[in-house]
N, C-alpha and C positions, 0 to 999 in steps of 0.2 A: 607168658605160655611157655597144664604143662608144670617137674617136681625136683629131683634132685641133680645137685652138678655132677654129672657124667660127663667127662670131656670128650663124648662118642656120640655115634649116630643118635643113641639114645636120648640124650638132652635135647637134639635138635629135631628130632621127631616129635619130641612133646613139646616142644616148643611152638612146632608148626601145628600140629592137632589140639587145639585149645579147644574151641567150642561151635563146632563148623556146622555152617549151613543149614537152613530149613527152607520147605516150600514156600511159597509167598502168594498174596491172594490178590485178584483182580481188583481192590475199590481204592476210590481217593482217599487219602489219609487226610483224617480231621484234624484241625487245629484246638488245643485244648481251652475250654472256655476261660477268659482273665476274671470272671467274677469268684473264682475259688470253688463252683459247683461243677459235677463230673462234666467232662465235655463226651460229646460222641465218640463211638466205638470208631476205632483207626487201625489199619492193618499194619503199622510198624511204628518204631518209637526210637529217638535218639537221646542219647544223653543231655544234649544242647541242640538246639535248633530243628532243623527235619531232616530226616535219611535223606541220604544221597540218590537214591535209586528211584524210577518212577513208578506209579502204581502198578502199571504195566510192563513188563520187562520180561526178554525171552532165557536171558540167564545173568548169572552173577559177571563181571567185567574178566574177572582170571579164571572164568573158565572156558572150556569148548563145547558147545552145545552139540559139534556133531562128532565129537569123539566117539570110535566104535568101542563097543561093549565085548568083553569074554577073557578067555585065558588069567592067568595068575601073576600076582604081585607076590615077590620075595623079599622081605627084608630082615635086617638082623638088628639084635639089640644086643648091649652087652649086659651081664648079670644073669639074674634068674627068677622067678614066679614062684609063690607060693599060695596064689590064693587069686580068685576071678572077679573078686569083689574090690572096686578103686576105690568105693562109698566110705570105706571105715580104716581106722587109724592101724589095726594089727594087719600084717603080712606085708607082702610085696605083691602087688596087682599091675598086669599091664593097662600102661594109661589108656593104649588106643581102644577099649571096651566101651570108653565112654564116648558116644555119640555115634560110633561104628555099631555098636549094639543099644544103646540106651539114649533115646534123645531128651532133648530139654523142652519146654513149652515152646520157646521162640527161639532161632537161630542168630548167631552173629555175623555180618559181614567183615571179612577181613580186609577190606579195602576201605574201609571208615576209621574212626576212632574209637566208636562206640553206639553204634546202630542194632536195632535187632529186627527181624522179619519173621511171620509166621512159619512154626512147624506144625507143633501137636493144636497149639491155640492159633487159631485162624484171626482172632482180632484183639484188641485189649481197650479198656477204658480207664482214664484217670482223673485227676482235678489238676489243677495248676500250680499247684502247692504240693502235688505227688504225696498225698498222705494216706493214699489206696491204690489199689490196682486190681482189676478184674479181667479175667482170661475167659474167653468164650471159645470152646474147642472144636475144631474140624470135626465134622459129622463121619468124613472117612476116616480118621484116624485108629489105628489098629495097632495091637502087639502082636508079636511074631506068632502067639497062638492062635489069631484070628479074632481075640475079644477085641472089642470097640475100648477106646482108651475112656474114661467116664470123671467126673470131679471127684469121686470118692478114690480114683487113684491116684488122683495129685494131691488132694489131702492125707492119704495114707502115706505119700512119699514124702511129703511137706513134714508130716511129725514124726516121721522114722529117722531122717537126715538130721532134724532137729535134735531131736532127742540122743540119736545112736551114731550119726553120721561122723566125719571128718569135723576138725575145729572150725574150719573155715564156714561148714554148714550150721553148724550149732551158732556160732556167731551173728552169721547174716539171718538167719531165717528166727533168732530171739527176738529182732526187732519186728516181728510181726504181732500187734496185739489180740488180734481175730483172725481166723481161715474159716471159711464158712461156703458150702456146697446152695448157690441159688436154685438151680437144677441141674438136672445130670449131665449138661455141659458147660454150665457157668460155674466158676470159682471166684470167691472175693477176698484177697489178704489187707485187711486194714492195720496199719502201721502204729507202732507206740509213738511216734513224731513224725511230720513230714521227712521224705527223705528224697533228694532229686535222683540217686541211682538206684534205689530198695528196689523199684518196679522193673528194671532191666536185670537187676539179679535175681528177683523170682520168675522172671521170663526164662533165664537160664537155668533153672532149677531142673535136674534129672528126674524124668518119670518111670517108677515101676511099677510093674502089675501087681496089684494088691493082693490079689489070691494067690499069689507065687511064692510069696516070702513070709516065710516065720519070723515073728519079730524079736520073740526069745533068743533064736540064734543068731539073729543078723550080723552082730558084732563080733561073731566066730569067724577064721579064717576059712575058706571053702573053694573046692574046685569045680562046685557046681556053679553052672553056668546062671546068672541074671535074666530074667524076662524082662526085655524091652521091647521098643516099635522101629528100633533105626534097620538100615538096609542089610545088614549082617547078622547072622546068627552064630554059634559056635560051633566048628566043624571037628578036627582031631584035636587032642590035646596031648601032650607029650611031657608030663607035670615036669615044670622047670627047664623043659629045654626049649619048646618049640609050639606053637599055637596056631591054628588055620582057622579063619572066618571064611562062611559060605554066605554068596549073597543071597537073601530071602525071596525065591520068586514072587511071593505074594506080598512084599514090601509095599506099604498103603501109600508111601510117599514118590513111586519112582518116576512118575509122569509130571512131578509139579514142576514150575518153572527154574526154580530155585536149586532144584535138581538135576538138571539140565546138565550133563559134561561131568557129573561127580560120579563116585563107587562106578568107576566103570570096568572093574576086574571082577569075574565071576568068583574067585577066591583070594585072599590076603592069607599070606605065611608069614609068622614073622619067628626067626630063628635066634635063638640066645646063645651067647659065646662067651665063654670066661676071661678072655684077654683079647687085644686088638688084632695082635698078630694073627691068630685064628680065623677073627673074623674077617680080617683082609685076605687072607690066602683064600677063603670062599669066596669071596667077591671076585677075585682075578680067576677064579676056576669056572666062575658064571653060574654061581649055586646061588647068590645072591644078585639082584636085578640092580639094586641102587642103594648108593650108601651117602650120607651127608660126613663130609671129611671132617676133623677137627685138630687132625695133628699136622701143622704147617709141613716138618721134615718129609711126611710120608705124602704129604700134597706135592711138594716140590719136586721129590725124586723118585717116590714109591710107584708110579704111576708108567713106568718105563717097562712094558710088559708088553708079549706078542700082540695082544686082543687091543692092546690101547694103542699099539703103533701101526696095525691094521685099520685102523677107525671105527672098530667094533664098541669102542667104549669113550667116551666125552668127557672130558672136566669142565665145569662151567663154576664161574664167578656172579652168582645172582644176587642183585642189591636188593637191600630191604629200606622202608621207610618209618621202621618204628624205632623205639630208643634201643639202642644198643643193649646185648645183655650185661648185665653187672655181674663179673665173677670175682671171687674173693678166696681166700684162704681165712676162713671165719674164725674170729675169736671169742670164746664161750666164755663170758663176762660174768656168768654165775661162780665160774671158777674164782678162787683169792688171787690167782696169779697174774689174771688178767683184770682184775676189778679196777685197776689203778689205768688212767688213759695213758700216764706218761709211761708207763712198761708197753702198752699197744703202741703209739706212738713210735717208740724207739724201735720196736720191731717191722715196723712199717720202712724207718729209716734202712732197715739192713736188707731189704729186698731190691737186689739188683737186676730190673728187669731189662736194662741195656745189654747186660753180658747175655743174660738168660736168652733174651730174644735171637740177639746174633748166633749164639753156641748152639743153640737147640731149635731154635725155631724158624730161622733162615730171614730174619726180620719181616716176617710176613705179619706179625700180630701188632696191635694199636694198643696201649695203655689204657686202661678203665680208669676213669676218675671221677665218674658222677653216674648215680644209681638211674637218670635218666640220660644219658649222653647221647650226641646226636640229634637232639631235639629239642623244640623251643622250651622244654618243660625244665632242662636242667641248667644248673645254677653256675656253671661253668663259663667264665669270660663274661659274666653280665653283673654287674654292682646289684645290689639289693636296691629294690624303689622302696618308695615310701609304706607300700602297702604289705610288703615284706618287713619291713624294719617294724612296722607298727604292729606284726602279728609276732614277730619275735622278742618285743622289747621287755616283756614281762619276763623273760628268760635269759638277762643278759652274758651269762656266761655260756649259754648255748651253742655258741655260733662261734667261731676265731674268725680274727679281722680278715685274713686273706680269704677265707672263703665268703665272708659278708660281701668284700671289695671285688670279687669276683676275680681274683688273680690266683687262686690256688690250683696248683697243678701237683699231681702224685710226686713225691722226690724223684729227680736225676740225677743215676751216677753216673760215673764216667766211664762205665763200658768194661773196667777192668777184672772187675770180679772181684778186686780190691780196694774198692775207694775208702782212703784214709778220712776224708772229710765227713764223709756218712757214717765212719764207725765211729769217730771221735762225737759227733752229735748225738748218735743212740747212745753211748757210753755215758753222756753228760744228762740224759734223761733218765737213765736206769741209774744211776747215781741218788739223782734227785729223790729216787722211787725208794731210795734204800740198797742198792746192788753195786756190788764192788767186783774188782778183777783181781783174784787171789790165787796166784801160780798158773793162770791160764784157764782158770774156771770163775764163772760169776756167781756169787755166792751173797747172801744177807750176812748181817753183822754177827749173827751164830753159826756161820759157817754152812747153811741148808742151800744146797746147789738150785741152778735155776734150771730147772730141766719140765719137758712136757711132752705130748703126745699129739702126732698128727695122724688123724684116723682118714683112710683113704680105701678106695674100693675097686680102682682100675691101675692098669700098670702106667698108662698114660699122667694120674695122678701122684703114682709113686714116684715117678722119675722126677715131677716137678718139687715132688716134698721132699726128695732126697737133695736136690740142689739148693733147695731153702735151708734147709738142714744144714748144708757145708759153709753155706753163707752164714749163717748164726754161728756157727764155730767160732769163727772170728772173733765176737765176743764175747766167747766162753759160756755160751748157751747150749745145752744140748738137747736136742729136738729128735725124738724116737718116733720113727715113721712106722704106725701099725696098718697093715694091708690086713683087711676082713672080706669076707664075702659080701653079696650084694643083699643079703635079706637080714644080716648081722648089721650092716651099716645103715639100712635103713631103720631099724629098730633102735641102735644105739642111738642115732641122730635125731628120732623122733621123740625120743625121751631124753635127751640133750646130757648123755653121757659121753662126752669128748671133752676133750681142751681144744681143739682145732680141727676145723674141716672145710675141706671145698665144697662151696656153693655159687649156683648162679641163681640168679633173679632175673626173671624174663617180665619186660613192664610192656602196657600198651601205651597208647595216645592218651587212653583215656583212665588213669588210676583213679581209686577212688577208695570204696571200703575194704577191699581187699589189703590194702595197705596197713589196716589194722589189724590184719592178720599175721603181715610180714614183718611189723615194727612196732606196732603197739605195745603198750605196757602191760595192758591186761593178757595180751599173748605171751608175755615172758614165760608165765606160768603155767602155759596151758601144753601139754603135749602135745605133738603134731603139729603145730602151727610154723612158719617159717621164721620166726623172729629166733634165729638159730643164736644169733648172738645174745640173746637177754636183754635186751636193749630196754631201758624203763625210764624214757626220758619227756617229763611234760611239754618240752617245746615239740618233740615229734609229734606227741599224742596233740597239741592244739594244730598244728599243722594239717594233720589227719582230718581234723573236724574242721577246718576251713576247707580243707580240697572237698570235702563231701557235701557239705554247705555252699559252696562258691553257687552265685547265680549266673556270673558274666564270665568272659574269657579272661578279662585283665585278672580279675579275683582268682580265679582258677590258675594260671599260669604263677601268680604270685603264691599260691598256697603251695604248688607243686615245687617250688623253687626253694620256698621257705624249709619245706620237709627236705630237699636234697642239701641243703647247706648243713642242718641239723643232724642228716646220717655223715653225712663227710666229717663233722667235726666231731662226731662222736668216736671216731678213730675205730670202727667195730670189725674190722678185718684189714688184712693185707691186699690192697685192691691188685686185680691180676691183669688181664688183657682180654681184646676180643678181637675176632676176624673182621675184614672189611666188606663183608656179605656172606652169604650162603655159599659153602663150598659144598658143590655137587656132582659127585660122580656117578653115571648112569651107564648100563648098556645100551647101546641105540636100538633094541627091541623095545626099549621103553619111551614111549613121548611123552612131551608136556607142551602145555600152552606156552606161546612165544610170552604173554603179557602175564605177569605174577601180580599176585597180593602185595601190603604193604608190609606182610608179613613173609613174602617171599614166595617159593614155589611151595605147594601144598603135594603131598602124595594121593587127594582124595581128587586131584584133577587130571590124574595121569592116566595113559592107557595104554595097553601093548598093541605094538602094530600087527595087524592082520598078518596071519605065515608066519609070526616067529614066536 
């Protein structure tokens, strides 16, 4: 959960607003046929096993069905936007458009690893092998124009996103061999090969109104709103600076059980800021209702202002039950400078987290070491079992011994900011790669200097990058920090036009096909994927394939840990840090349910107290 590493509210909200919640119907789910034939229609589906929620439930467990409706919620984001289409590579579009305005066929519960409940589709049918999926649309489903959602809209959206959408859509939907309308409310997708996750991926497909889009211009950036079926429509738009969503009074799903306690505000206003200082000042003045904090120094010392002292603003540390976000300064291995793994390992050695955390972050961060840290999917502390070793055996050099043994941790410095042992180790690695110190500068035998650029888009990222550049200088390395605006940052990152860039991968408890979009070899040369490092590893590809094909929990955990080991061993980035939970600051006029989801608290579940 969710796109770029912005150590700001933007990344926190993007992680929280993944693919949220849709209405469920009151019918008993049926088990799939064990014979391979299509089972009966069912109202929900889980990646493995059965969904947690009973057929008849009042509301999602992390929502308050009695929450009052009304008022406005104002939130802040860093950067800017130049498009209202989040489904294409071009431009920078607000992530919240998806689901607030454009709904998927089915909705994800954020209290389970991966289970879907009905939204636009009231039921689905598949077989035991999951070689196809068939969705039956809810006859009540309507777009914001009042037009019914039909099978033609579903097929149109499928073809449009498969051919012109973001790379993840093209990757996933390219696995569909045949898409057909069985009738006006039923659509069937037959897969090129059985895939346990693909029925759920198709269930998360966003549905657009066929008659509202010109396919010949879909890939162009535009400030023309998309027509969707969600609870909000676009209100006022101040291009690049602010955007307001207004609750649709005709929203077709407002009374369905899964929506009880969600979408409680009449208006949602999102204000963009160029830097975190002005963003925080706006919050202190009461112009912003709530913010997810990412700066430990500000969290520790910045909230001592009159309204906070008077109890009008509260700070909360909210625990989460998902893998901790994996943040890193990512090497672009497409660059010759970073193609050598010894160079990458040396630069990891030179990052003094202990000094940085104490000097800049009040000791509040935790070091990231695993792409699935804090969950059973992490390889940290777990020796590879027989299943993992068998999976990795064809790739004997893909995993380093301490990672295979489960004893790996990121390098620990002495916290002085001048750790001589770490420096000696880094210089030894660099020397083996052909780099040597000469008059204080690291150079090749021909005298070419070791220099590269770290691209950032926020002041927080800039501060981190400058501190790291100072640490690298001790080894004779020159790292230039380049600050660019959000649009240029997204454009260059999507085109892999950078040397090093900060990013956060947000993982779920049910990783699957999206891992190929994140780390697969085919994604390395496809613009717009999250394989920013350019990884092309047969071991990674094999682990992803095993993850998708896993039929039981033991195989699944083994595949996830094998993937984690291959990623860690590849040294694709300088591992950074994560918070122990969500840091939320809010004015007390905004309330939230006491019970939170596995992903923490979600803005969709909040409400405004009457009279405020």
